[in-house]
Structures are given as C-alpha cells and as structure tokens.
C-alpha positions as CSV (number, residue, x, y, z in Angstrom):
1,M,0.0,0.0,0.0
2,P,1.4,3.4,-0.9
3,M,2.6,5.5,2.1
4,K,0.3,8.4,1.2
5,L,-2.7,6.1,1.3
6,K,-1.6,4.6,4.6
7,I,-1.3,8.2,6.0
8,W,-4.8,9.2,4.9
9,I,-6.3,5.9,6.3
10,A,-4.7,6.7,9.6
11,L,-5.8,10.3,9.5
12,L,-9.4,9.3,8.7
13,T,-9.3,6.9,11.6
14,V,-8.3,9.7,14.0
15,Y,-10.7,12.1,12.5
16,I,-13.7,9.9,12.6
17,F,-13.2,7.7,15.7
18,W,-12.0,10.7,17.9
19,G,-14.7,12.9,16.5
20,G,-17.2,10.4,17.6
21,T,-15.9,10.1,21.2
22,Y,-17.8,13.1,22.5
23,L,-21.2,11.6,21.6
24,A,-20.0,8.2,22.9
25,I,-19.2,10.0,26.3
26,R,-22.6,11.7,26.4
27,Y,-24.3,8.3,25.8
28,A,-22.1,6.6,28.4
29,V,-22.9,9.0,31.2
30,E,-26.6,8.7,30.6
31,T,-26.7,5.7,32.9
32,I,-23.2,5.4,34.3
33,P,-21.7,7.9,36.8
34,P,-19.1,10.0,35.0
35,F,-16.0,9.4,37.0
36,L,-16.5,5.7,37.3
37,M,-17.2,5.5,33.5
38,A,-14.1,7.4,32.6
39,G,-12.1,5.3,35.1
40,T,-13.3,2.1,33.7
41,R,-12.6,3.2,30.2
42,F,-9.0,4.1,30.9
43,L,-8.3,1.2,33.2
44,L,-9.3,-1.3,30.4
45,A,-7.5,0.6,27.6
46,G,-4.4,1.3,29.8
47,A,-4.0,-2.3,30.9
48,I,-4.3,-3.5,27.3
49,L,-1.7,-1.1,26.1
50,Y,0.7,-1.6,28.9
51,I,0.6,-5.4,28.6
52,W,1.0,-5.1,24.8
53,R,4.0,-2.8,25.0
54,R,5.7,-4.8,27.7
55,S,5.2,-8.0,25.7
56,A,6.7,-6.2,22.8
57,G,10.0,-5.6,24.7
58,D,9.5,-2.1,26.1
59,P,11.6,-1.9,29.3
60,V,10.1,-1.7,32.8
61,P,9.3,2.0,33.7
62,T,11.3,3.5,36.5
63,R,9.7,4.9,39.7
64,G,10.4,8.4,38.5
65,Q,8.8,7.7,35.2
66,W,5.7,6.3,37.0
67,L,5.5,9.5,39.1
68,R,5.8,11.8,36.1
69,A,3.3,9.8,34.0
70,G,1.1,9.8,37.1
71,L,1.1,13.6,37.2
72,V,0.2,13.8,33.5
73,G,-2.6,11.3,33.8
74,L,-4.1,13.1,36.8
75,L,-4.0,16.5,35.0
76,M,-5.2,15.2,31.6
77,L,-7.5,12.3,32.5
78,L,-8.8,13.2,35.8
79,G,-8.8,16.9,35.4
80,G,-9.4,16.9,31.7
81,N,-11.4,13.9,30.6
82,G,-13.1,13.4,34.0
83,L,-14.5,16.9,33.9
84,V,-15.6,16.5,30.3
85,S,-17.5,13.4,31.2
86,L,-19.1,15.3,34.1
87,A,-20.0,18.3,32.0
88,E,-21.5,16.2,29.2
89,Q,-24.4,15.2,31.6
90,H,-25.7,18.8,30.8
91,V,-23.8,20.1,27.7
92,A,-24.3,19.0,24.1
93,S,-21.4,16.9,22.8
94,G,-20.8,19.3,19.9
95,I,-20.4,22.2,22.2
96,A,-18.1,20.2,24.5
97,A,-15.9,19.3,21.5
98,L,-15.7,22.9,20.4
99,I,-14.5,24.1,23.9
100,I,-12.0,21.3,24.2
101,G,-11.0,22.0,20.7
102,S,-9.7,25.3,21.9
103,V,-6.8,23.5,23.9
104,P,-4.1,24.8,21.5
105,L,-5.2,28.4,22.6
106,W,-4.6,27.6,26.2
107,M,-1.3,25.7,25.5
108,T,0.0,28.6,23.5
109,T,-0.9,31.1,26.3
110,I,0.6,28.8,29.0
111,E,3.7,28.3,26.9
112,A,4.2,32.0,26.5
113,L,3.8,32.7,30.2
114,R,6.0,30.0,31.7
115,P,9.8,30.7,32.3
116,G,11.8,29.8,29.1
117,G,8.7,29.1,27.1
118,V,8.1,29.9,23.5
119,R,6.5,33.3,22.7
120,P,4.1,33.5,19.8
121,N,4.8,35.8,17.0
122,T,2.2,38.2,15.5
123,L,0.3,35.4,13.7
124,G,0.2,33.2,16.9
125,I,-1.0,36.2,19.0
126,L,-3.7,37.0,16.5
127,G,-4.9,33.3,16.5
128,V,-5.0,33.3,20.3
129,C,-7.0,36.5,20.5
130,I,-9.4,35.4,17.8
131,G,-9.8,32.0,19.4
132,F,-10.7,33.3,22.8
133,G,-13.1,35.7,21.2
134,G,-14.8,32.8,19.5
135,I,-15.0,31.0,22.9
136,A,-16.6,34.1,24.4
137,L,-19.1,34.3,21.6
138,L,-19.9,30.6,22.1
139,V,-20.4,30.5,25.9
140,A,-21.7,34.0,26.5
141,P,-25.4,33.1,25.9
142,S,-25.1,30.1,28.2
143,L,-23.4,32.1,31.0
144,L,-26.1,34.8,30.6
145,G,-28.8,32.2,30.8
146,T,-30.3,32.9,27.4
147,T,-29.9,29.3,26.0
148,P,-31.6,25.9,26.8
149,A,-30.3,23.4,29.4
150,A,-28.1,21.7,26.7
151,S,-25.5,24.5,27.4
152,H,-25.8,24.5,31.2
153,P,-23.7,27.4,32.6
154,L,-22.0,25.2,35.2
155,G,-21.3,22.6,32.6
156,I,-19.6,25.3,30.3
157,L,-17.4,26.4,33.3
158,T,-16.5,22.8,33.9
159,L,-15.3,22.4,30.3
160,L,-13.3,25.5,30.4
161,I,-11.4,24.2,33.5
162,A,-11.0,20.8,31.8
163,A,-9.4,22.4,28.8
164,L,-7.0,24.4,31.1
165,L,-6.0,21.4,33.1
166,W,-5.6,19.3,29.9
167,S,-3.3,22.1,28.5
168,L,-1.2,22.2,31.7
169,G,-0.7,18.4,31.5
170,S,0.1,18.6,27.8
171,I,2.8,21.3,28.4
172,Y,4.3,19.3,31.3
173,S,4.4,16.0,29.3
174,R,6.4,17.6,26.5
175,H,9.3,18.3,28.9
176,A,8.9,15.3,31.4
177,L,11.3,12.4,31.3
178,L,8.9,9.6,30.2
179,P,9.6,6.2,28.5
180,E,10.7,6.5,24.8
181,S,7.7,4.5,23.6
182,S,4.8,6.9,23.4
183,L,2.3,4.1,23.7
184,L,3.9,2.8,26.9
185,S,3.8,6.3,28.4
186,T,0.2,6.7,27.3
187,S,-0.7,3.4,29.1
188,M,1.0,4.5,32.2
189,E,-0.9,7.9,32.1
190,M,-4.2,6.0,31.6
191,L,-3.6,3.6,34.5
192,A,-2.6,6.5,36.8
193,G,-5.6,8.6,35.6
194,S,-8.0,5.8,36.0
195,A,-6.9,5.4,39.7
196,G,-7.5,9.1,40.3
197,L,-10.9,8.9,38.6
198,F,-12.0,5.9,40.7
199,L,-10.9,7.7,43.9
200,V,-12.9,10.9,43.0
201,G,-15.8,8.7,42.0
202,T,-15.6,7.0,45.4
203,L,-15.3,10.2,47.3
204,T,-18.3,11.8,45.6
205,G,-20.6,8.7,46.2
206,E,-20.8,7.5,42.7
207,W,-20.7,3.9,43.6
208,H,-24.1,4.4,45.3
209,L,-25.5,5.8,42.1
210,L,-24.2,2.9,40.0
211,V,-26.9,0.3,39.3
212,L,-25.8,-2.3,36.8
213,G,-29.3,-3.2,35.9
214,N,-30.1,0.3,34.9
215,I,-27.2,0.6,32.5
216,T,-28.7,0.7,29.0
217,A,-27.3,-1.1,25.9
218,R,-26.5,2.3,24.5
219,S,-24.2,3.1,27.4
220,W,-22.5,-0.3,27.2
221,F,-21.9,0.2,23.5
222,A,-20.6,3.7,24.1
223,I,-18.0,2.4,26.6
224,L,-17.0,-0.4,24.1
225,Y,-16.6,2.3,21.4
226,L,-14.4,4.5,23.7
227,V,-12.1,1.6,24.6
228,L,-11.8,-0.1,21.2
229,F,-12.1,2.8,18.8
230,G,-11.5,5.9,20.8
231,S,-8.5,4.6,22.7
232,M,-7.1,1.5,21.0
233,A,-7.5,2.1,17.3
234,G,-7.3,5.9,17.6
235,F,-4.1,5.9,19.6
236,T,-2.4,3.3,17.5
237,A,-3.1,5.4,14.3
238,Y,-2.1,8.6,16.1
239,A,1.2,7.1,17.3
240,W,2.0,5.8,13.9
241,L,1.3,9.2,12.2
242,L,3.6,11.0,14.7
243,R,6.5,8.8,13.3
244,S,5.3,8.7,9.6
245,A,3.6,12.1,8.7
246,P,4.5,15.8,8.9
247,V,3.5,17.3,12.4
248,S,1.5,20.0,10.7
249,L,-0.7,17.3,9.0
250,V,-1.1,15.3,12.2
251,A,-2.1,18.5,14.0
252,T,-5.1,19.0,11.8
253,Y,-7.1,16.6,14.0
254,A,-7.3,19.4,16.6
255,Y,-9.7,21.3,14.3
256,V,-11.3,18.5,12.3
257,N,-12.5,16.5,15.4
258,P,-14.8,19.4,16.6
259,V,-16.4,19.6,13.2
260,V,-17.0,15.8,13.1
261,A,-18.3,15.9,16.7
262,I,-20.8,18.7,15.8
263,L,-22.0,16.8,12.8
264,V,-22.3,13.4,14.6
265,G,-24.2,15.1,17.5
266,S,-26.6,16.7,15.1
267,L,-27.2,13.6,13.0
268,F,-27.5,11.0,15.7
269,A,-28.5,12.8,18.9
270,Q,-30.6,15.7,17.4
271,E,-28.4,18.3,19.0
272,T,-29.3,21.8,18.0
273,L,-27.1,23.1,15.2
274,T,-27.7,26.8,15.2
275,V,-26.1,29.6,13.1
276,H,-24.5,31.0,16.4
277,V,-22.8,27.6,17.1
278,L,-21.6,27.3,13.4
279,F,-20.2,30.8,13.5
280,S,-18.4,30.3,16.8
281,A,-17.1,27.0,15.5
282,L,-15.6,28.8,12.4
283,I,-13.9,31.4,14.5
284,I,-12.4,28.9,17.1
285,I,-11.3,26.4,14.4
286,G,-9.8,29.2,12.3
287,S,-7.8,30.5,15.2
288,V,-6.3,27.0,15.7
289,V,-5.4,26.9,12.1
290,L,-3.6,30.2,12.5
291,I,-1.7,28.9,15.6
292,N,-0.6,25.8,13.8
293,A,0.5,27.9,10.9
294,S,2.7,30.1,13.0
295,P,6.4,29.1,12.4
296,R,7.5,30.6,15.7
297,L,5.4,28.1,17.6
298,K,6.7,25.0,15.8
299,P,3.4,23.4,16.3
300,Q,3.2,19.8,17.8
301,P,0.0,17.9,18.2
302,P,-0.7,17.7,21.9
303,P,-0.8,14.3,23.6
304,A,-4.1,12.9,22.5
305,I,-6.1,11.4,25.4
306,L,-8.8,14.0,26.2
307,G,-12.1,13.0,24.8
308,D,-10.2,10.6,22.6
C-alpha cells in the first residue's frame, strides 16, 4: 500500500473515531456515573496497552517515570477527561468538543507565560485573540442564561477548567522524562488517571449511584466504542502518524475533530445546530489553524487522550 494512502487511512481513523468520542461519552454518562465511567474506560485501555508494550519488549518503567506519568494522567485524564464526562451530563457533545478543541489556545498562552517558554509571533497572538473571542461568543449566551439546558452554565465552566488542566498536563508532558515508547507512556498515564478517577468517584458517592441493571445497551456500546475505537484504534493510528507524517498534517485533528463531533451530535443525537454555534465554530477552528501555521510556535499535536 502506498505510504500516502496509509497516512490518509490513519488520519481518517483519527478524524472519525476521535470525533465520535464526544457523543459516545454523552451516551455513556446517561446511565453510568461520569468518573466511574471514565475510570473504567481508561483502566481497560491502559491495561491492554501496557501489557502489549511490555510484551513487545519495552523496558520496565522506573519509579520516576511512573511518578511523572502519574502527574500527567491526573491532570489530563482526571482533570481533563473526567470533567468532560461530568459536563456532558448537561452540555451537548458538539459544544463540548468545540470548547475542548480550543486547547491549542490555552497551550499557546501557558507556553508564552512559563519561564523559558516559546513566545508566539504576531500570527500566533492573532490566533489566540481570535480564538478566545470565539469561545466568548460561544459560551456567553449560556453564562447569561439565554440558551436551553443543553448548554448549562456550570457545565460550560467545567469544560473551560477541563481544557485548562488538559493544557497544563500537555505542556508538562512535553518536557517530562517519560519512556521512549509513546504508547507505553500513554498506558501509564491511563492507569494513573484511572486510579484518580476511581478515587474521586468513590469520594463523591458514585458507587451508590451505579446500578448495573439500569445501564442501558447504548451506554454499554458507548464504553465499548471508547475503549476499542477511541483509545485502542485511535491511539495506534495517532502514534504511527507521529512517526510517519508531517507534524503540521497530524495537528489537523485538533480542528477536524470538533467539526466531526458537531455533525455526529446533530445527526445521531438531534443536538441543535444553530447559526450561532456554526459561526463560533468557524472562529475557534480558524484560530487553531492560525496557531498551527505560526512558524515561531513550531506546532506539535498535543498528547491525545482527552475526549479521545
């Protein structure tokens, strides 16, 4: 098979499977408490990935690598994905995908503010300003109470915090000393994150809310999708792309996934697709394109775990 065709098959895998994860999360939390759902998802996917990579000959991680991977997992999976799962009890999946799709804006801002970080050039600054303007346009009606419950104000704020924590974890992971195998590192982050998710689920009383007999077939299928397609197939394709395709091409998932998520939510969950949402999406996605096009920032796709 020609390399170009392989790259596009892998890209479509990431585009479609990861774009569908937001609706899968919404379906999963309909009858499964959010933190326990996310913990189960990442425990299964992390265990499978870890066993696979260790069987393939990856060395045993050191204690320091486990600690650093644990911090990344807590920031990105507990703080990021866990809060996304919590918010999607009240917020439409397309809206959630758009807000999380703004992660490159947060990452650029954090990178510019941290000591020794990379400062964006004019194009990057313009992208950040436009992007945050798009977010403000998207969430303002919800925060002002002029939209329906699908955009619950507390859910919107939860998603903004999730994007911030995800970005902090992404920045830290770029400089942390982790195993050379990206899949082994990812599995460690998943296992650590799942432990944090189960702990929070326990502390918030989610075990008392979990009734196996009440879990619908749709929620079970959603969990299966998240483990097999969102985590396993998606991560494998993503890891291969990082080694085989230009970074600028791989980074396109950051603004394709929200579009796919909006369309999937509209088609399969009858989520409202308004002119306001479409215009906000155009602004936010356009700002991410500007940031990825900024040569000063040397864009790298962030570690892909959140919502994926």
